[in-house]
KEKE-3310 file (N, C-alpha, C; in steps of 0.2 Angstrom, whole numbers, plus 5000, padded with zeros to 4 digits):
npx = (5003:5011:5018:5010:5006:5015:5018:5004:5010:5021:5032:5033:5030:5017:5014:5000:4999:5006:5002:4987:4990:4999:4988:4978:4986:4989:4975:4969:4979:4980:4968:4965:4975:4972:4966:4977:4985:4980:4978:4993:4994:4987:4993:5007:5004:5000:5008:5010:5000:4989:4988:4976:4969:4973:4972:4979:4982:4987:4993:4995:4985:4976:4973:4966:4952:4950:4945:4933:4926:4923:4920:4915:4914:4915:4925:4937:4942:4942:4948:4951:4949:4957:4970:4969:4972:4984:4993:4990:4994:5011:5014:5012:5020:5031:5033:5033:5042:5052:5053:5053:5065:5076:5075:5079:5092:5096:5095:5106:5117:5121:5119:5115:5098:5097:5109:5119:5122:5112:5101:5100:5103:5092:5084:5085:5082:5069:5064:5065:5055:5046:5043:5040:5031:5019:5017:5010:4996:4998:5000:4987:4980:4984:4979:4966:4965:4968:4961:4950:4934:4923:4920:4905:4905:4908:4917:4935:4935:4925:4927:4937:4938:4934:4945:4957:4953:4952:4965:4973:4968:4973:4985:4992:4997:5011:5008:5007:5017:5023:5037:5044:5060:5061:5050:5056:5068:5061:5053:5060:5072:5065:5058:5068:5074:5063:5061:5074:5075:5065:5070:5078:5072:5063:5074:5077:5069:5070:5063:5059:5074:5087)
npy = (4994:5005:5010:5010:5022:5031:5028:5036:5048:5054:5047:5052:5049:5056:5057:5054:5045:5034:5031:5028:5014:5008:5005:4998:4988:4982:4980:4969:4959:4956:4953:4942:4933:4932:4920:4910:4919:4919:4908:4906:4916:4910:4897:4901:4907:4898:4891:4900:4900:4893:4875:4869:4878:4879:4878:4868:4864:4854:4857:4869:4866:4858:4867:4876:4868:4864:4876:4879:4869:4870:4884:4891:4896:4910:4913:4912:4924:4932:4946:4952:4964:4973:4968:4970:4986:4984:4980:4988:4999:4994:4993:5006:5014:5009:5010:5024:5028:5024:5028:5042:5042:5038:5049:5059:5055:5057:5069:5075:5067:5066:5056:5041:5035:5024:5017:5005:5010:5021:5015:5003:5012:5020:5007:5006:5015:5014:5004:5006:5017:5009:4996:5008:5014:5003:4995:4997:4994:4982:4976:4975:4968:4957:4954:4954:4941:4933:4932:4925:4919:4923:4914:4915:4917:4929:4938:4946:4957:4968:4974:4982:4995:4995:4987:4996:5005:5000:4996:5006:5013:5003:5002:5012:5024:5021:5009:5004:5003:4994:4981:4986:4986:4971:4969:4977:4969:4959:4964:4975:4966:4960:4971:4979:4968:4965:4979:4979:4970:4971:4980:4976:4966:4976:4979:4971:4969:4982:4994:5011:5014:5023)
npz = (5000:5005:4994:4982:4986:4986:4973:4967:4971:4968:4973:4985:5000:5012:5029:5034:5026:5028:5041:5036:5029:5039:5049:5042:5037:5052:5057:5048:5048:5063:5067:5059:5064:5077:5085:5083:5093:5103:5110:5110:5119:5133:5134:5139:5149:5157:5165:5174:5184:5197:5199:5199:5191:5178:5159:5153:5141:5127:5114:5102:5092:5101:5109:5101:5095:5109:5116:5106:5108:5121:5123:5113:5094:5091:5104:5101:5095:5104:5116:5103:5100:5107:5105:5088:5090:5096:5086:5077:5084:5085:5073:5066:5074:5071:5057:5055:5061:5058:5042:5047:5054:5045:5035:5041:5046:5033:5031:5041:5037:5025:5019:5008:5008:5004:5008:5021:5032:5034:5035:5045:5056:5058:5060:5071:5081:5076:5081:5096:5098:5090:5103:5113:5111:5108:5119:5131:5124:5123:5134:5139:5130:5131:5146:5145:5136:5144:5153:5165:5168:5186:5202:5199:5184:5180:5172:5175:5168:5158:5145:5134:5136:5150:5154:5154:5162:5176:5177:5176:5187:5197:5195:5190:5177:5174:5174:5161:5155:5163:5163:5151:5147:5145:5135:5126:5120:5117:5107:5099:5091:5083:5076:5070:5061:5052:5045:5041:5032:5023:5017:5011:5001:4995:4987:4981:4971:4964:4968:4976:4972:4976)
capx = (4999:5014:5021:5003:5003:5023:5016:5001:5013:5028:5038:5033:5023:5015:5013:4996:4998:5010:4996:4982:4996:5001:4981:4977:4991:4990:4970:4967:4986:4980:4962:4966:4979:4971:4965:4985:4988:4977:4981:4999:4996:4983:4999:5011:5000:4996:5013:5012:4993:4990:4989:4969:4967:4976:4969:4982:4982:4993:4997:4992:4977:4971:4969:4958:4947:4945:4942:4930:4922:4919:4915:4910:4919:4918:4926:4944:4942:4942:4954:4953:4949:4966:4974:4971:4972:4991:4997:4991:5002:5015:5014:5012:5026:5037:5035:5032:5048:5058:5054:5055:5072:5078:5075:5081:5099:5100:5097:5110:5125:5122:5121:5108:5093:5098:5115:5116:5122:5107:5094:5103:5101:5085:5081:5089:5078:5060:5062:5065:5050:5039:5043:5037:5022:5015:5019:5002:4992:5001:4998:4979:4979:4986:4974:4961:4965:4970:4956:4945:4927:4926:4914:4900:4906:4908:4926:4936:4934:4919:4927:4946:4937:4935:4951:4960:4951:4953:4973:4976:4967:4977:4991:4993:4998:5017:5010:5004:5024:5027:5042:5046:5065:5060:5045:5061:5070:5056:5051:5065:5075:5060:5056:5074:5074:5057:5064:5081:5073:5059:5074:5085:5066:5063:5079:5078:5062:5071:5058:5063:5082:5091)
capy = (4998:5011:5009:5011:5030:5033:5030:5043:5054:5054:5043:5056:5046:5057:5051:5051:5037:5030:5029:5023:5010:5003:5005:4994:4980:4979:4977:4965:4955:4954:4951:4933:4931:4931:4913:4910:4924:4917:4901:4905:4919:4907:4892:4905:4911:4895:4891:4904:4900:4887:4868:4869:4885:4879:4876:4861:4863:4851:4860:4874:4864:4856:4874:4877:4863:4865:4881:4880:4864:4873:4891:4891:4898:4917:4915:4913:4931:4935:4951:4953:4973:4977:4964:4973:4990:4983:4980:4995:5002:4993:4994:5013:5017:5005:5009:5029:5031:5022:5033:5050:5041:5038:5054:5066:5053:5057:5076:5077:5065:5068:5050:5040:5032:5015:5014:5000:5013:5024:5008:5003:5019:5021:5003:5005:5021:5012:4997:5009:5018:5002:4995:5011:5015:4999:4991:4997:4991:4974:4974:4976:4964:4952:4954:4953:4936:4929:4932:4920:4921:4922:4908:4918:4918:4937:4940:4953:4964:4969:4975:4985:5002:4993:4983:5000:5008:4995:4995:5013:5012:4998:5001:5020:5024:5018:5001:5002:5000:4988:4976:4990:4983:4963:4969:4979:4963:4955:4966:4978:4966:4960:4977:4980:4964:4965:4984:4979:4963:4975:4985:4972:4966:4981:4982:4965:4970:4989:4997:5013:5014:5032)
capz = (5000:5004:4984:4979:4989:4982:4965:4966:4976:4965:4976:4992:5008:5020:5039:5035:5019:5032:5045:5034:5026:5046:5052:5037:5038:5058:5058:5044:5049:5069:5067:5054:5069:5083:5088:5086:5099:5109:5112:5115:5127:5138:5134:5141:5155:5160:5169:5181:5186:5201:5196:5200:5187:5173:5154:5151:5133:5127:5109:5097:5089:5107:5112:5098:5098:5115:5117:5102:5111:5130:5123:5106:5089:5092:5107:5096:5094:5112:5115:5096:5099:5109:5097:5081:5093:5098:5081:5073:5089:5084:5064:5064:5079:5068:5050:5054:5067:5053:5039:5047:5056:5040:5032:5045:5045:5027:5030:5044:5038:5017:5016:5004:5010:5002:5012:5026:5040:5038:5033:5051:5061:5057:5061:5080:5082:5075:5087:5103:5096:5092:5111:5119:5110:5109:5126:5133:5120:5121:5141:5137:5127:5137:5151:5140:5133:5149:5159:5167:5172:5194:5201:5196:5179:5177:5168:5176:5162:5151:5139:5132:5140:5154:5156:5154:5167:5180:5176:5175:5195:5200:5193:5191:5173:5171:5174:5157:5152:5164:5160:5147:5145:5141:5130:5121:5118:5112:5099:5096:5086:5078:5070:5066:5056:5046:5041:5037:5029:5017:5012:5006:5000:4990:4985:4975:4965:4962:4972:4979:4973:4976)
cpx = (5006:5017:5016:5003:5011:5019:5013:5004:5022:5033:5039:5028:5022:5014:5007:4993:5002:5006:4993:4984:4997:4994:4979:4979:4989:4982:4969:4971:4983:4971:4962:4968:4977:4970:4970:4987:4986:4978:4988:4999:4992:4990:5001:5008:4998:5002:5014:5001:4992:4987:4979:4965:4968:4972:4973:4981:4988:4997:4991:4985:4973:4967:4966:4954:4944:4941:4934:4924:4917:4917:4915:4916:4922:4924:4936:4947:4941:4947:4956:4955:4957:4970:4975:4974:4983:4994:4995:4995:5008:5017:5016:5017:5031:5040:5036:5041:5054:5059:5055:5065:5077:5081:5080:5090:5102:5103:5103:5118:5125:5122:5117:5105:5095:5105:5114:5115:5116:5100:5095:5101:5096:5080:5081:5082:5068:5062:5061:5056:5044:5038:5039:5030:5017:5012:5008:4995:4993:4999:4990:4978:4980:4984:4969:4960:4968:4967:4952:4940:4928:4921:4907:4900:4905:4917:4929:4937:4931:4925:4937:4945:4938:4941:4956:4960:4955:4962:4977:4973:4971:4985:4997:4995:5004:5015:5008:5012:5028:5029:5045:5055:5066:5056:5051:5065:5065:5053:5055:5069:5069:5059:5062:5074:5068:5059:5068:5079:5068:5065:5076:5078:5063:5068:5082:5075:5065:5066:5061:5070:5084:5097)
cpy = (5006:5015:5012:5019:5035:5034:5036:5052:5057:5052:5047:5051:5052:5055:5051:5045:5032:5027:5026:5015:5005:5002:4998:4988:4977:4976:4971:4958:4951:4950:4944:4928:4928:4925:4911:4913:4920:4911:4901:4912:4916:4901:4894:4908:4905:4891:4892:4903:4892:4880:4868:4874:4884:4876:4869:4862:4861:4852:4865:4871:4861:4862:4876:4874:4864:4872:4884:4875:4868:4882:4896:4895:4905:4920:4914:4920:4935:4941:4954:4963:4977:4973:4969:4980:4990:4982:4985:5000:5002:4994:5003:5016:5012:5007:5018:5034:5028:5026:5040:5049:5042:5044:5059:5063:5056:5063:5079:5076:5066:5062:5050:5035:5025:5013:5008:5004:5016:5020:5006:5006:5018:5017:5002:5010:5018:5008:5001:5013:5012:5001:5001:5011:5009:4993:4992:4993:4982:4971:4973:4971:4956:4948:4951:4945:4930:4927:4926:4922:4918:4913:4910:4919:4922:4937:4947:4959:4963:4969:4981:4991:4998:4991:4989:5005:5006:4995:5000:5014:5009:4999:5009:5019:5022:5011:4998:4999:4996:4985:4978:4985:4976:4965:4973:4974:4957:4958:4972:4976:4964:4964:4980:4977:4965:4971:4983:4971:4966:4979:4983:4969:4971:4982:4977:4965:4979:4995:5004:5016:5021:5032)
cpz = (5000:4996:4982:4979:4985:4975:4963:4968:4972:4968:4982:4994:5013:5025:5039:5030:5024:5037:5043:5033:5033:5049:5048:5038:5046:5060:5055:5046:5057:5071:5064:5059:5075:5087:5088:5090:5102:5113:5115:5121:5133:5138:5140:5148:5160:5166:5177:5186:5191:5198:5193:5193:5181:5166:5152:5146:5132:5118:5107:5096:5093:5109:5107:5096:5103:5117:5111:5105:5117:5128:5117:5099:5089:5100:5105:5096:5100:5112:5108:5096:5102:5106:5092:5084:5093:5091:5077:5077:5086:5076:5063:5067:5073:5061:5051:5056:5061:5047:5041:5050:5050:5037:5036:5045:5040:5027:5035:5041:5029:5014:5011:5009:5009:5004:5019:5031:5040:5037:5044:5058:5064:5063:5072:5084:5080:5080:5094:5102:5097:5100:5116:5117:5109:5114:5128:5132:5121:5131:5141:5135:5131:5142:5149:5137:5138:5154:5158:5172:5180:5194:5199:5191:5175:5176:5172:5174:5157:5147:5139:5136:5147:5160:5158:5162:5174:5182:5177:5186:5200:5200:5193:5181:5168:5172:5168:5152:5157:5160:5150:5143:5142:5137:5126:5116:5117:5105:5095:5089:5079:5073:5066:5061:5051:5043:5036:5030:5023:5014:5006:5000:4992:4985:4977:4968:4962:4961:4975:4978:4972:4977)
residu = (MET:THR:GLU:TYR:PHE:LYS:LYS:GLN:ASN:GLU:GLY:LYS:LEU:ALA:THR:LYS:HIS:MET:VAL:LEU:SER:SER:PHE:THR:ALA:GLY:THR:PHE:GLY:SER:PHE:ILE:GLY:ASN:PRO:ALA:ASP:LEU:CYS:LEU:VAL:ARG:MET:GLN:ALA:ASP:ALA:THR:LEU:PRO:PRO:ALA:GLU:ARG:ARG:ASN:TYR:THR:SER:VAL:PHE:ASN:ALA:LEU:THR:THR:ILE:VAL:LYS:THR:GLU:GLY:VAL:PRO:ALA:LEU:TRP:ALA:GLY:ALA:VAL:PRO:THR:MET:THR:ARG:ALA:THR:CYS:LEU:ASN:MET:ALA:MET:MET:ILE:SER:TYR:ASP:THR:ALA:LYS:GLN:LYS:ILE:VAL:ASP:VAL:THR:GLY:ARG:LYS:PRO:SER:GLU:LEU:TYR:VAL:GLN:PHE:LEU:ALA:SER:MET:VAL:SER:ALA:CYS:CYS:THR:ALA:PHE:PHE:SER:LEU:PRO:ALA:ASP:ASN:ILE:LYS:THR:LYS:MET:GLN:LYS:GLN:LYS:PRO:ASN:ALA:GLU:GLY:VAL:LEU:PRO:TYR:ALA:ASN:MET:ILE:ASP:CYS:ILE:LYS:LYS:SER:ALA:ALA:LYS:GLU:GLY:ILE:THR:GLY:PHE:TRP:ALA:GLY:LEU:PRO:THR:TYR:TYR:PHE:ARG:VAL:GLY:PRO:HIS:ALA:ALA:ILE:VAL:LEU:LEU:THR:SER:GLU:VAL:TYR:ARG:LYS:MET:LEU:GLY:ILE:GLY:LYS:LYS)
# end
């Protein structure tokens, strides 16, 4: 989509175009992948729960079938809204910060945007921005997907807004960034690898050569 906008605007990519492209990719991609992400979060959370409260999924396929049998097909998209929000925040932070940083580095150093030096520095900046701006949404997403109903069958959080309010009241605003260093080492390398791989792919296709 970004290449489409560039073709329509003589090779230039406005911020609004980056936002729209990132939003579209993040929303659709995360919605489709939500069932797998839900299984991942629940399987990882199992080890932190008391034995009596564990779901004890044996594999991702067992998790998928168990969720469908016990909770219904719609349950596979539990936490889909915060998941899409998280993906959108991650994509927007990664793409916008990368393109912005790359342009700033080019302006300051006079180097070409196609140089690995420029791309590597820009990807490092983007990795930090990606982790910082997507972590709050990731925390909310994880809480929504991990939650279990109480004895009365009531879930801790009614929806994403309710989760945000209760989390802020209990943990404070800074609580949304709990675990930032660990999260950076999870998301940062991912962002850098994706961005640099994308540059290699674009170069192979002869896109955006300068």
